[in-house]
VMD Tcl script that draws the C-alpha trace (Angstrom):
set ca {
  {-3.38 -9.10 20.64}
  {-6.35 -10.37 18.69}
  {-7.19 -13.25 16.40}
  {-5.29 -14.50 13.49}
  {-8.12 -14.18 11.10}
  {-8.75 -13.09 7.24}
  {-11.77 -10.82 6.14}
  {-14.18 -11.46 3.54}
  {-11.78 -10.72 0.49}
  {-9.27 -13.25 1.04}
  {-8.85 -14.09 -2.47}
  {-7.73 -10.82 -3.69}
  {-5.22 -11.01 -0.78}
  {-4.02 -14.00 -2.18}
  {-3.69 -12.01 -5.58}
  {-1.66 -9.06 -3.73}
  {0.69 -11.33 -2.42}
  {1.25 -13.04 -6.05}
  {1.82 -9.71 -7.57}
  {4.18 -8.50 -4.60}
  {6.47 -11.61 -4.88}
  {6.02 -11.54 -8.68}
  {7.43 -8.28 -8.95}
  {9.89 -8.79 -6.50}
  {11.49 -11.84 -8.02}
  {11.48 -9.89 -11.48}
  {13.35 -7.18 -9.34}
  {15.94 -9.15 -8.03}
  {16.44 -11.69 -10.79}
  {16.33 -9.41 -13.88}
  {16.69 -5.73 -12.76}
  {19.13 -5.64 -10.35}
  {21.91 -7.92 -12.21}
  {21.53 -6.14 -15.15}
  {22.26 -2.59 -12.90}
  {25.41 -4.49 -11.48}
  {26.94 -5.09 -15.16}
  {27.47 -1.49 -15.12}
  {29.02 -0.83 -11.88}
  {32.42 0.19 -12.17}
  {33.40 -1.84 -9.58}
  {32.50 -5.00 -11.30}
  {34.60 -4.01 -14.19}
  {37.49 -2.64 -11.78}
  {37.03 0.99 -13.60}
  {36.75 4.18 -12.01}
  {35.06 7.70 -12.52}
  {32.20 6.04 -14.14}
  {34.10 5.11 -17.51}
  {35.23 8.96 -18.22}
  {38.61 10.09 -18.16}
  {39.89 13.68 -18.88}
  {39.95 13.21 -22.71}
  {36.20 12.65 -22.35}
  {35.76 15.90 -19.91}
  {37.60 17.96 -22.63}
  {35.89 16.98 -25.56}
  {38.22 14.42 -27.34}
  {35.87 11.38 -27.58}
  {37.84 9.48 -29.87}
  {40.66 8.85 -27.43}
  {37.82 7.76 -24.62}
  {36.83 5.17 -27.11}
  {40.14 4.05 -27.53}
  {40.94 3.77 -23.97}
  {37.65 2.51 -23.18}
  {37.18 -1.25 -24.94}
  {33.48 -2.19 -25.58}
  {33.55 -4.74 -22.64}
  {34.40 -2.21 -20.26}
  {31.58 0.17 -20.69}
  {30.88 1.91 -17.22}
  {27.77 3.56 -16.13}
  {27.62 7.51 -15.19}
  {25.35 7.29 -12.48}
  {26.16 4.89 -9.36}
  {22.75 5.36 -7.34}
  {21.08 2.42 -8.69}
  {23.76 -0.29 -8.25}
  {25.44 1.60 -4.79}
  {25.00 -0.57 -1.86}
  {22.21 1.86 -0.41}
  {19.86 0.95 -3.24}
  {20.48 -2.83 -2.44}
  {19.78 -2.54 1.04}
  {16.70 -0.68 0.79}
  {15.41 -2.73 -1.68}
  {15.84 -5.48 0.66}
  {14.22 -3.81 3.43}
  {11.26 -2.31 1.62}
  {10.51 -5.71 0.20}
  {10.55 -7.65 3.22}
  {8.68 -4.73 5.48}
  {5.89 -4.54 2.67}
  {5.36 -8.68 2.95}
  {5.36 -8.47 7.11}
  {3.22 -5.30 6.71}
  {0.83 -6.77 4.45}
  {0.44 -10.21 6.58}
  {0.23 -8.27 9.48}
  {-2.48 -5.86 8.25}
  {-4.52 -8.49 7.13}
  {-4.29 -11.25 9.74}
  {-5.15 -8.78 12.56}
  {-8.39 -8.16 13.78}
  {-9.22 -4.12 12.91}
  {-11.40 -3.48 15.76}
  {-14.44 -5.57 15.38}
  {-17.14 -4.71 17.56}
  {-19.00 -8.27 18.29}
  {-22.84 -8.63 17.86}
  {-25.38 -9.00 20.28}
  {-27.09 -12.28 19.42}
  {-30.58 -11.13 20.31}
  {-33.71 -9.25 19.27}
  {-33.79 -7.16 22.19}
  {-32.62 -3.59 21.10}
  {-29.86 -3.06 24.06}
  {-30.43 0.07 26.10}
  {-28.02 3.35 25.68}
  {-24.27 2.87 26.97}
  {-23.88 4.24 30.27}
  {-21.71 6.96 28.82}
  {-24.37 8.58 26.61}
  {-26.47 11.86 27.24}
  {-29.48 9.54 28.36}
  {-27.77 8.03 31.00}
  {-26.20 11.51 32.14}
  {-22.95 10.86 30.00}
  {-21.24 13.11 27.71}
  {-21.84 11.53 24.32}
  {-25.13 11.91 22.37}
  {-27.24 9.18 20.63}
  {-26.91 9.57 16.64}
  {-25.18 12.35 14.72}
  {-21.58 12.27 13.60}
  {-19.86 11.89 16.84}
  {-22.54 10.03 18.98}
  {-23.48 6.30 19.71}
  {-25.48 5.08 16.33}
  {-27.48 1.83 16.80}
  {-26.76 -0.81 14.18}
  {-29.76 -2.80 13.38}
  {-27.62 -5.73 11.80}
  {-25.30 -5.97 15.15}
  {-27.80 -5.09 17.33}
  {-25.38 -2.80 19.12}
  {-24.85 0.97 19.86}
  {-21.64 1.17 17.99}
  {-19.17 4.09 19.40}
  {-18.25 7.49 17.44}
  {-16.30 7.09 14.51}
  {-17.11 3.34 14.15}
  {-19.15 1.90 11.16}
  {-20.62 -1.22 10.00}
  {-18.54 -2.48 7.18}
  {-21.14 -4.20 4.35}
  {-18.33 -6.30 3.03}
  {-17.50 -7.90 6.20}
  {-20.88 -7.64 7.81}
  {-19.63 -6.36 11.27}
  {-19.15 -2.95 12.88}
  {-15.30 -1.89 13.16}
  {-14.14 0.67 15.81}
  {-12.62 3.91 14.18}
  {-13.36 2.46 10.68}
  {-11.09 3.53 7.99}
  {-12.20 2.08 4.80}
  {-12.29 -1.75 3.65}
  {-9.60 -2.61 1.38}
  {-10.41 -5.38 -0.88}
  {-6.51 -5.95 -1.67}
  {-5.45 -6.57 2.16}
  {-8.75 -8.35 2.02}
  {-9.95 -6.94 5.38}
  {-11.08 -3.77 7.03}
  {-8.88 -0.94 7.98}
  {-9.52 0.27 11.36}
  {-8.27 0.91 15.09}
  {-6.34 -1.96 15.46}
  {-4.43 -2.79 11.96}
  {-4.39 1.17 10.67}
  {-0.71 1.47 11.55}
  {0.43 -1.82 9.68}
  {-1.34 -0.77 6.56}
  {0.04 2.74 6.53}
  {3.66 0.97 6.89}
  {2.45 -0.92 4.29}
  {1.55 1.65 1.97}
  {4.86 3.27 2.59}
  {6.91 0.55 2.16}
  {5.51 -0.29 -1.50}
  {5.63 3.42 -2.22}
  {9.41 3.39 -1.80}
  {9.79 0.11 -3.21}
  {8.07 1.07 -6.47}
  {9.84 4.14 -6.83}
  {13.23 2.78 -6.82}
  {12.27 -0.33 -9.24}
  {11.11 3.00 -11.56}
  {14.32 4.41 -11.16}
  {16.05 1.20 -11.66}
  {14.29 0.26 -14.85}
  {15.02 3.75 -16.34}
  {18.92 3.57 -15.82}
  {18.68 -0.31 -17.11}
  {17.31 1.66 -20.70}
  {19.43 4.42 -20.29}
  {22.73 2.44 -20.23}
  {21.82 0.49 -22.55}
  {21.41 3.52 -24.60}
  {24.63 4.79 -23.90}
  {26.30 1.74 -24.36}
  {24.75 1.62 -27.89}
  {25.67 4.85 -28.71}
  {29.56 4.25 -27.38}
  {29.58 1.28 -29.49}
  {28.39 2.78 -32.90}
  {30.57 5.59 -32.15}
  {33.41 3.29 -31.61}
  {32.78 1.61 -34.99}
  {32.18 4.73 -36.77}
  {35.70 6.19 -35.75}
  {37.42 3.21 -36.39}
  {36.49 3.19 -39.95}
  {37.20 6.70 -40.54}
  {34.26 8.34 -40.49}
  {33.69 12.17 -39.59}
  {30.36 11.84 -38.11}
  {28.51 14.24 -40.79}
  {26.18 11.74 -42.50}
  {25.90 9.24 -39.29}
  {23.68 11.68 -37.27}
  {21.37 12.82 -39.90}
  {18.40 11.06 -38.41}
  {19.01 12.36 -34.86}
  {17.67 15.09 -32.64}
  {20.77 17.56 -33.00}
  {21.36 17.40 -36.72}
  {24.92 19.30 -37.44}
  {26.95 19.49 -40.73}
  {30.84 18.69 -40.30}
  {31.60 20.99 -43.34}
  {30.33 24.20 -42.00}
  {30.96 23.44 -37.99}
  {34.96 23.32 -36.33}
  {34.99 20.03 -34.49}
  {34.96 22.38 -31.30}
  {31.49 23.43 -32.17}
  {29.96 20.16 -32.87}
  {28.16 18.47 -30.25}
  {29.77 15.76 -28.08}
  {28.24 12.67 -29.25}
  {26.65 11.74 -26.12}
  {24.79 15.02 -25.72}
  {22.54 14.13 -28.77}
  {19.46 12.07 -28.71}
  {19.60 9.24 -31.49}
  {16.21 8.03 -31.92}
  {16.92 4.86 -34.05}
  {19.19 3.55 -30.96}
  {16.35 4.13 -28.33}
  {13.89 2.44 -30.25}
  {16.72 -0.68 -30.88}
  {17.36 -0.21 -27.44}
  {13.43 -0.61 -26.29}
  {12.92 -3.60 -28.53}
  {15.91 -5.36 -27.05}
  {14.85 -4.73 -23.47}
  {10.87 -5.60 -23.48}
  {10.94 -6.98 -19.90}
  {12.42 -3.46 -18.44}
  {10.58 -1.23 -20.59}
  {6.94 -3.46 -19.40}
  {8.27 -3.47 -15.92}
  {9.17 0.02 -15.69}
  {6.00 1.00 -16.92}
  {4.04 -0.98 -14.63}
  {6.16 -0.01 -11.66}
  {5.69 3.71 -12.74}
  {1.88 3.45 -12.44}
  {2.02 1.52 -9.23}
  {4.39 4.48 -7.73}
  {2.17 7.16 -9.21}
  {-1.17 5.43 -7.53}
  {0.27 4.14 -4.25}
  {2.60 7.38 -3.68}
  {-0.61 9.24 -4.12}
  {-2.91 6.89 -1.23}
  {-0.05 7.19 0.71}
  {0.31 10.72 0.46}
  {-3.60 10.92 1.21}
  {-3.07 8.81 4.32}
  {-0.24 11.26 5.74}
  {-3.11 13.75 5.17}
  {-5.77 12.42 6.97}
  {-3.25 11.14 9.81}
  {-1.99 14.82 10.08}
  {-5.57 15.82 10.57}
  {-6.65 13.37 12.98}
  {-9.29 12.15 10.73}
  {-10.21 8.97 8.90}
  {-10.97 8.04 5.23}
  {-14.89 7.14 6.02}
  {-14.84 10.61 7.73}
  {-12.92 12.68 5.10}
  {-14.89 11.21 2.22}
  {-18.20 12.07 4.26}
  {-17.18 15.31 5.16}
  {-17.71 15.29 8.67}
  {-15.68 17.82 9.55}
  {-15.67 19.93 6.60}
  {-15.99 23.76 6.59}
  {-15.45 23.58 10.15}
  {-19.07 22.45 10.99}
  {-18.49 19.89 13.30}
  {-14.99 20.18 15.74}
  {-12.77 17.43 15.52}
  {-12.06 15.96 18.87}
  {-9.64 13.37 17.86}
  {-7.45 16.19 16.33}
  {-4.88 17.32 18.87}
  {-2.51 18.93 16.43}
  {0.30 17.45 13.70}
  {2.71 16.25 15.98}
  {0.29 14.42 18.59}
  {-1.53 12.88 16.00}
  {1.51 11.25 14.86}
  {2.68 10.23 17.71}
  {-0.71 8.57 18.51}
  {-0.29 7.00 15.19}
  {3.12 5.55 15.32}
  {3.52 5.01 19.24}
  {0.23 4.36 20.93}
  {-0.43 1.00 22.21}
  {-2.64 -1.12 19.76}
  {-6.01 -1.54 21.82}
  {-7.38 -5.22 23.04}
  {-9.42 -7.14 21.06}
  {-13.01 -7.28 21.75}
  {-13.31 -10.59 20.33}
  {-14.53 -13.26 22.30}
  {-11.63 -15.42 23.57}
  {-12.79 -18.89 22.47}
  {-16.13 -18.18 20.71}
  {-17.99 -20.75 23.10}
  {-21.10 -18.84 23.89}
  {-24.41 -20.10 22.84}
  {-27.62 -18.61 23.14}
  {-30.72 -20.65 23.04}
  {-33.72 -18.67 21.81}
  {-36.39 -21.61 22.71}
  {-35.32 -22.02 26.07}
  {-34.03 -19.30 27.33}
  {-30.64 -20.02 27.90}
  {-27.17 -18.60 27.22}
  {-24.40 -21.25 27.99}
  {-20.72 -20.95 27.46}
  {-18.51 -24.10 26.27}
  {-15.49 -25.03 26.69}
  {-12.54 -25.84 24.34}
  {-13.57 -29.86 24.50}
  {-17.20 -28.83 23.44}
  {-18.45 -29.88 27.07}
  {-21.12 -27.49 28.73}
  {-19.29 -25.47 31.33}
  {-21.57 -23.50 32.87}
  {-25.17 -22.90 32.04}
  {-27.20 -19.48 33.18}
  {-30.95 -19.04 32.82}
  {-31.64 -16.01 31.58}
  {-35.17 -15.37 30.59}
  {-35.61 -13.37 26.87}
  {-38.38 -10.74 26.74}
  {-38.60 -10.37 22.99}
  {-40.18 -7.09 21.77}
  {-42.06 -7.16 18.47}
  {-40.95 -3.32 17.61}
  {-37.00 -4.64 17.55}
  {-37.74 -7.81 15.33}
  {-41.01 -7.00 13.12}
  {-42.69 -10.48 12.39}
  {-40.56 -12.46 14.57}
  {-43.39 -14.25 16.03}
  {-44.42 -15.96 12.77}
  {-40.72 -16.88 12.34}
  {-40.24 -20.81 12.61}
  {-37.05 -20.27 14.56}
  {-38.33 -19.08 17.64}
  {-41.67 -21.21 18.44}
  {-44.31 -20.77 21.33}
  {-42.80 -17.52 22.84}
  {-44.65 -14.95 24.27}
  {-44.75 -11.51 22.89}
  {-44.26 -8.44 24.85}
  {-45.95 -5.74 22.66}
  {-45.32 -1.82 23.08}
  {-48.68 -0.42 23.24}
}
mol new
graphics top color blue
foreach p $ca { graphics top sphere $p radius 0.5 }
foreach p [lrange $ca 0 end-1] q [lrange $ca 1 end] { graphics top cylinder $p $q radius 0.2 }
display resetview
């Protein structure tokens, strides 16, 4: 299944974990408990806090029938069990997929520790195969790794290695996204997108319910004090004069927007306000990124190919595009390829004596095979002056 590993940006990976855990903690510790307080079942009420008198416009009766300690929400989606279960599921999925994606070998192509340039692969055109050398859909030689990397692969400058079916390097995950962990990366994006949308909606519901409670409480106080509602709403969005309109023409108190109540609620709920704005920005950016990855999966492309415009304007046909349905089936259900990394990282190359040896886990040499190394000056210019390989004979190309 590959190695348990971390990429070059491991510190940012820990920052991502901290932000995710902190956000989940605030949501489950502050936001959800506040929403449960507004649940009608929590208070033993029904009809969301309204009765027939409220629906008919007799708000004064509703005020007397509903005590200020028994104010109920008008929308139940944020306190419904589906919201709780969705929040738990997306939180656990986000954490699992983040760690799975970050600690999985993305498809690293092992470099060759030799100054000799390897011959072209057997399935390349020079050897009678169908794959060309060079071009967007051919083998390309990597001077850093000393390999002919297969099509759709790329050398990652951050991780300093070639990755099969390279998509991009994600610093927040701390790893490259490639052939072996792209699926988990998409699951991570999808779960975080759903979670941030639910959190944003929950924060909005908290603020709106606090606002409605403030309106009801002030209306109740005003009605009990004998006011007729004329002078109370002069600073609100919908101003009306009780002397010029009948009670049937006067808008329902909950249908007007009260600026002073809204400002007071926002000042009293700083956590919900700040957390809601932050989750809104996260939902916008992460959902956009999720939609982009859904697009390239549908088209059978990678982020690297999309950004470079490899298949733009139909200039180059995409052999990996098998149609929308098959592309998604391959993305979701195809078996993850085996890791190309060595099983124990025990191979040792001795350039001085021309011997390649393999050491076991105990550190003792289990086998040693003499393999004379032929060095070419054109592959490693100036290597003969290096102190790392003394007294080697040079086979120069004429």
